[in-house]
N, C-alpha and C positions, 0 to 999 in steps of 0.2 A: 678508167685511169690508164695512162701511161709508167712503162716502167723505165727508170733512168739505166741508161746502158753504161756497160763497165767500160774500163780504159782501153780495152783492145777490141772491143764492139767496133764493126765496119772499118778496120784500119786494114789497108793494104797498100804495102812498103812496097810490092814488087815491080812496080813500075818507075821508082826513084834510080834513075842513072847512076853508075860510078857508087854504089853505095856502099861497096869496100873500101872507099876513098873518103869517106866522111870521115872525120877527126873529130872526136868528142873528149872534153874536159869532164874530170869530177871534182868538185871539192867539198872536201868532209871534213868537219867539225870532231874533234877531239873531245869536247865538253860532252858526257852522257855518251861514253862508248859503246857501250851494248846496244843503245837504241841506234847510234850513226852508224854502227858496222852492219848491223840488218840492213838498213837503208841501202847502204853502199854495196852490200852483195846483189840484193832486188833490181837495184839500179844495172849492174856489171850483166845480170843475167838477164835483164830484161833486152839490154842493148845486143849482146849474144845472140840474145832469139831472131833480130832482125838483122843479123849479118854483118853488122859493127865489128871488126877483127881486135882483138887483142892489142896488136901493133900499133893501133889507131886509138886507143883507150888510154888518157892519160890520168892518172890520179894524183891529187895531193890530200895531205893533210893538214888542216890550221888549229891554232889553239882552242878558238871560239866560232860560233857563229856571227859574230860581230865581223871578223877576217874573211869570211865568205865573198864579200863582193871585190875586195881590194884581188884577192887570190883570182876569181873571176874574171877580173879586166885584165892582170897578166898573163893568164891564157888566151885571153884574145891577144894582145898587144905581143907577146912571146912566141907564143905555140901555133898561132893562127889556126885556132881550132873554129870547127863551124858552128858550134854549140857550147854549151858549159851547165852542166845540171850542180845546182848547188843542195848538199844536204846538209843538214842540223837539226838540233833538238834543243828548244827553250822550253825550260819550265817554270811554271811560274812560283813565285817565292814570295815572302813577305814583305817584299820592297816594290816600287814602282819599275824596278829596273828590268822586268820582263819586259814590260810593255815601250820603254825605251828602244830595247834591242829588239824586239822583235817588228816595230814599224820602221828603224833606219836598215834593217836587213830587207824587207820587202821590196823597200822605196829603190834603195840601191839597185838589188839585184832587176828591179825593172829596167831602171833607169839604162844599166848595161847591153841591155837589149834593144833599146832604141838609140845608144851613142854608137855600137858596134853593125847594127841592123843585124845581130844574128841571137838566136835565142838563147837564153840565160833560165833556168827554170828554179822554182821557188820551190825547193824540197826539205823545207825546213817545217819540222813539227812543232807546233808552238801550243801546248798543253797546261793542263792547270794540276795535272800530278803525274808522278811517274808512271802508272798505270795506264793512264790514257795515252801517253807515250808510247808505251811496250805495244796496245791496242792499234796503234797507228803504224806500228814497225813491223808487221808481220802476224798482228794478232786479228782480231776477230773483224776491227776496222781496217782491215789491207795492208798496204806497204806503201808507203809517200815516196820511198825509192823508186820504186815499180813504175808510180805514177809519175813523178819527174823525168823519168827516163821517156816514157810513153811521150809527156808534153814536148820536149824537144824534136823527138822523132817527128811528132806531128806537125810541128812549125816548120822541121826543113821542109816535110812534105809540100805543105801550102805554100811554102817560098818556092819551091821547085815545080809545081803545079803555076802558081801565078806566073814566074819567071817565062817556062816554056809557052805559057798559051797567050803572054803578049808578043813570044818574037812573032815576027811576020803580020802583025797587026798595025792598024793606024793608030799611033798615039798623040795627045795633045799635051 
């Protein structure tokens, strides 16, 4: 049986040129602040670990998870960032609101990556209960903020690898 690798297993960012020039936006939902603040701290800690300098990390708080995609779009348009990390927490309630918001946010964040050809990661916890959310924001299930930061870093590395390897080769 194979063991699932963690988010940092086999990750080497040392070959990325101009790492200190990468600009990352982080947009965080104010809703469920105990959870989202933990996501944000883990995200920033991870970015710093891989030498993204504080001056190149821009943070914005928004009212709720529904506002994450639009703010991420503004980051791409007005701050010219290389990637955006979207952090939020949507906890299921008694109405179908949870499903509408979760689906809309996930789809729109994915659309942004394609529209701008830059990574936008989905660091949004969708949980059944407050306890489940806390477990995914630094509890026994890890931290979705760290995972979302790793996702944009890995995607930037992949983009750089593909761009570098394609230079000098014959394309169609």
